[in-house]
Every structure is written in structure tokens, then in C-alpha cells.
FISEPA-867629 format. One record per residue (C-alpha): residue number from 1; residue in one letter; z, y, x. Coordinates in steps of 0.001 Angstrom, whole numbers. Layout:
<sites>
SITE   i aa      pz      py      px
SITE NUM  a       Z       Y       X
...
</sites>
This chain:
<sites>
SITE   i aa      pz      py      px
SITE   1  m   17921   19566    -251
SITE   2  s   20431   21260    1787
SITE   3  f   19536   23942    4309
SITE   4  v   20312   21771    7359
SITE   5  t   18237   18962    5926
SITE   6  s   15259   21211    5406
SITE   7  l   15636   22581    8795
SITE   8  y   15754   19303   10412
SITE   9  e   12627   18060    8387
SITE  10  k   10712   21097    9631
SITE  11  h   11709   20289   13188
SITE  12  l   10803   16587   12905
SITE  13  m    7459   17507   11237
SITE  14  q    6536   19783   14201
SITE  15  q    7029   16833   16512
SITE  16  v    5136   14536   14401
SITE  17  n    2185   16936   14545
SITE  18  k    1955   16837   18241
SITE  19  y     906   13139   18116
SITE  20  p   -1709   11056   16345
SITE  21  l    -729   10152   12853
SITE  22  p   -1366    6756   11367
SITE  23  e   -4376    6902    9214
SITE  24  h   -3376    4159    6729
SITE  25  i     178    3264    5707
SITE  26  s    1061     430    3509
SITE  27  l    4280     139    1359
SITE  28  v    5985   -2766    -272
SITE  29  i    8428   -2413   -3067
SITE  30  s    9588   -4559   -5969
SITE  31  e    9166   -4094   -9739
SITE  32  t   13000   -3473   -9922
SITE  33  d   12613    -560   -7774
SITE  34  l   10183    1020  -10159
SITE  35  l   12310     156  -13246
SITE  36  h   15315    2136  -11931
SITE  37  a   15636    5815  -13118
SITE  38  d   13003    7938  -11491
SITE  39  g   11415    4987   -9840
SITE  40  f    7834    5894  -10980
SITE  41  r    8539    9611  -10114
SITE  42  k    9493    8381   -6545
SITE  43  l    6147    6580   -6246
SITE  44  k    4244    9672   -7048
SITE  45  d    6441   11548   -4681
SITE  46  f    5654    9018   -1831
SITE  47  v    1816    9608   -2370
SITE  48  l    2218   13398   -2150
SITE  49  w    4520   13200     796
SITE  50  c    1972   11062    2815
SITE  51  k    -806   13427    1747
SITE  52  q    1148   16457    2764
SITE  53  t    2057   14882    6038
SITE  54  g   -1595   14256    6976
SITE  55  i   -1989   10630    6096
SITE  56  e   -5454    9726    4845
SITE  57  m   -4804    6633    3000
SITE  58  v   -1928    4567    1509
SITE  59  s   -1773    1109     -31
SITE  60  i    1093     108   -2133
SITE  61  y    2065   -3404   -3353
SITE  62  i    4370   -3957   -6240
SITE  63  d    6199   -7257   -5911
SITE  64  v    6411   -8792   -9463
SITE  65  l    9229  -11363   -9600
SITE  66  d    8140  -14946  -10396
SITE  67  t    9308  -15489  -14025
SITE  68  e    7871  -17200  -17109
SITE  69  e    4102  -16556  -17074
SITE  70  t    3983  -14656  -20366
SITE  71  l    6888  -12359  -19288
SITE  72  k    5257  -11782  -15969
SITE  73  s    1893  -10749  -17563
SITE  74  q    3660   -8396  -19847
SITE  75  m    5685   -6764  -17008
SITE  76  t    2546   -6450  -15034
SITE  77  e     627   -4788  -17819
SITE  78  k    3635   -2409  -18340
SITE  79  l    3732   -1506  -14743
SITE  80  t       6   -1024  -14492
SITE  81  e    -160    1402  -17473
SITE  82  k    2792    3435  -16158
SITE  83  i    1521    3688  -12741
SITE  84  s   -1915    4796  -14062
SITE  85  e     -39    7399  -16108
SITE  86  f    1785    8908  -13048
SITE  87  l   -1170    8920  -10617
SITE  88  r   -3339   10722  -13316
SITE  89  k    -865   13741  -12877
SITE  90  t   -1492   13952   -9095
SITE  91  p   -3950   16587   -7897
SITE  92  q   -7594   15937   -8268
SITE  93  g   -7908   15566   -4502
SITE  94  v   -5928   12409   -4635
SITE  95  g   -8153    9390   -5186
SITE  96  y   -6661    6133   -6478
SITE  97  r   -7631    2613   -7299
SITE  98  i   -5289     196   -9290
SITE  99  f   -5498   -3512   -9133
SITE 100  a   -3930   -5599  -11728
SITE 101  e   -2527   -9234  -11123
SITE 102  n   -6157  -10790  -11408
SITE 103  g   -7435   -8436   -8717
SITE 104  k   -9657   -6457  -11206
SITE 105  v   -9681   -2794  -11098
SITE 106  h   -7568   -1400  -13936
SITE 107  s   -8312    2379  -13221
SITE 108  e   -9522    4534  -10384
SITE 109  r  -10443    8056   -9546
SITE 110  k  -12501    9414   -6600
SITE 111  g  -10603   11721   -4258
SITE 112  k  -11878   14123   -1530
SITE 113  d   -9464   13655    1263
SITE 114  f   -6957   11024     402
SITE 115  q   -7060    7485   -1215
SITE 116  a   -4293    5475   -2743
SITE 117  y   -4579    1678   -3381
SITE 118  v   -2023     167   -5702
SITE 119  s   -1665   -3613   -6321
SITE 120  i     659   -4932   -8952
SITE 121  g    1345   -8598   -8247
SITE 122  f   -1886   -9273   -6617
SITE 123  g    -994  -10367   -3127
SITE 124  g   -3075  -11394     -40
SITE 125  r   -3178  -15117    -687
SITE 126  k   -4895  -14457   -4087
SITE 127  e   -7140  -11904   -2447
SITE 128  v   -8343  -14242     318
SITE 129  t   -8504  -17167   -2132
SITE 130  n  -10768  -15183   -4419
SITE 131  a  -13017  -14225   -1474
SITE 132  v  -13399  -17742    -289
SITE 133  r  -14184  -18923   -3788
SITE 134  d  -17022  -16324   -4076
SITE 135  i  -18458  -17373    -775
SITE 136  l  -18333  -21040   -1820
SITE 137  q  -20241  -20105   -5149
SITE 138  k  -22808  -18309   -2902
SITE 139  v  -23173  -21517    -828
SITE 140  k  -23627  -23576   -3926
SITE 141  e  -26334  -21206   -5191
SITE 142  g  -28050  -21473   -1831
SITE 143  k  -27636  -17762   -1115
SITE 144  i  -25511  -18234    2045
SITE 145  k  -25553  -21170    4548
SITE 146  p  -22291  -22758    5624
SITE 147  s  -23188  -22205    9265
SITE 148  d  -23785  -18555    8697
SITE 149  i  -20416  -17833    7209
SITE 150  s  -18368  -15313    9328
SITE 151  e  -15269  -13218    9228
SITE 152  k  -17324  -10281    7908
SITE 153  d  -18211  -12435    4667
SITE 154  i  -14465  -12627    3855
SITE 155  e  -13651   -8972    4782
SITE 156  s  -16499   -7593    2631
SITE 157  r  -15037   -9257    -402
SITE 158  l  -11506   -7920     112
SITE 159  k  -10166   -5408   -2356
SITE 160  v   -8729   -3120     474
SITE 161  k  -11111   -3128    3483
SITE 162  h   -8958    -973    5532
SITE 163  e   -6532   -2278    7995
SITE 164  p   -2999    -428    7741
SITE 165  d   -1562    1094   10912
SITE 166  l    1918    1028    9603
SITE 167  f    3429   -1330    7098
SITE 168  i    6652    -181    5321
SITE 169  r    9112   -2589    3560
SITE 170  s   11540    -429    1635
SITE 171  g   15160   -1597    1107
SITE 172  g   14573   -5217    2281
SITE 173  k   13992   -7500    5153
SITE 174  h   11439   -9971    3587
SITE 175  l    7807   -9740    4354
SITE 176  s    5204  -10025    1512
SITE 177  d    1788  -11567    1560
SITE 178  f     192   -8214     818
SITE 179  l   -2944   -7491    2963
SITE 180  i   -2270  -10592    5011
SITE 181  w   -5751  -10495    6456
SITE 182  q   -5859   -6783    7085
SITE 183  s   -2351   -6282    8599
SITE 184  i   -2451   -8739   11361
SITE 185  y   -2446   -5812   13926
SITE 186  s    -120   -3622   11883
SITE 187  e    3138   -2154   12970
SITE 188  y    6182   -3012   10748
SITE 189  y    9078    -839    9676
SITE 190  f   11859   -2212    7676
SITE 191  t   14050     477    6185
SITE 192  d   17634    -178    4693
SITE 193  v   17226    2890    2571
SITE 194  d   16612    1824   -1024
SITE 195  w   13771    3028   -2983
SITE 196  q   15760    5320   -5181
SITE 197  s   17287    7065   -2179
SITE 198  i   14173    7402      40
SITE 199  r   13239   10988     940
SITE 200  k   10267   12669    2536
SITE 201  l   12565   13045    5723
SITE 202  d   12883    9231    5884
SITE 203  i    9001    8882    5853
SITE 204  i    8714   11481    8519
SITE 205  r   11112    9589   10683
SITE 206  i    9327    6355   10108
SITE 207  i    6154    8037   11162
SITE 208  r    7729    9468   14302
SITE 209  d    9158    5892   15118
SITE 210  f    5439    4617   14806
SITE 211  q    4324    7309   17137
SITE 212  k    6731    6267   19895
SITE 213  r    5462    2697   19823
SITE 214  q    2981    1234   22311
SITE 215  r     548    -716   20115
SITE 216  r    -981   -3695   21739
SITE 217  f   -3420   -4882   18764
SITE 218  g   -2668   -8620   19618
SITE 219  k   -3198   -8321   23382
</sites>
């Protein structure tokens, strides 16, 4: 990092600290982003950057490309193991929970002041579908009356129960279905900076942009 870049980063951080921070940031990247050189290290850096900035929670979606089912399953397993390995090397204060493609928890660790959720190929449509199936099973068993079903019944069954304030799509213009239920009032930021080139400075800029927005929460 050059001296000028370092100086500008400190200046921008001083500005960011004057205003409320987003509590929960979501990030969407693709499997190809991680498979590039230093892709996994960059993921670890992103988590630590957010923690250092004062963010309390991040949720990260790894978009696994639609390929032949066996190859997709192998790729998901490879990514899951690698991400687990990198997150285990983060400070103990960082808690994390990693979901595989079927939505089951692959590995997790409790943290004191920061939580990271990572989903590999398990998007929002699958998440909501699983929640609805579970509710229908409870109705079949007579544990829930159809007339009593509410939004809270679905929300209580979601893997990530926290609504993201800010949703970042790195190096792309397309939305994903990650957290489709939780992100209805989220602010979106599409960055042209690809995953390999993204820096802490870019994350701080995105947060500063978020702070300048007037959130309407659907109003």
C-alpha cells in the first residue's frame, strides 16, 4: 500500500466513524472468484476488514455455477473445506457458520463480537422452500394449524435470521437469490472492482456511500 493510499484510507475511516455503521453486510461472489490466486485469502481479509471497521456481522454467498450435478457437488465440497480451513485461522473473536449446498451446517465456531455466515451454493429459494416444507410437515403432524401460519413461522426457520443493511455484489451486475426474504429492505451496491483487486479502501468507500443514502425501508 502506497503512502498516499494509506493516508486516504485513514481519512476516509475518520469520516466513516462519524456516522452509524451498517450492522450487517452481505457479499455475493462466485466460485471462480475464489479459485483465482489468493481468492480464499481475500475472503479471509474481507471478514477481518469488516470486523476492524466495526461491522458486527457479515453473510457471504458463494455462487456455484450450474454444471453437471456430480461436478457441482464435488466443487461445493472442495470450496466448503477450503473456506473452513481459512476461517479457522481467523482470531478466536470471529464466530462463523458455514452452510453447504443442502443447507446443513458444515462447521461453526462461536464468536464474542463478530459473526460470519458463509453459504456455498445454498440460495434463498432453497432456504425458503425448506422452511415451507418444514411448516407443511408440522401441519401434517397436527402441530400447527394452517390458519395460524405467519411470517414469523418462516423467519424462525431461515438459516440467517438477520436482515442485511448493505448488500454488495463484487465485480458483477446480476443479483442472486441469496437472502431473498431477509434482504427486502437492504441497500445494494454493485462494484466494478473484481474480487482479486478489491481492497479495504474499497470496502470503506462502499460503507461511506451507504451512510450517505436515505433509507426508506419500503416506504
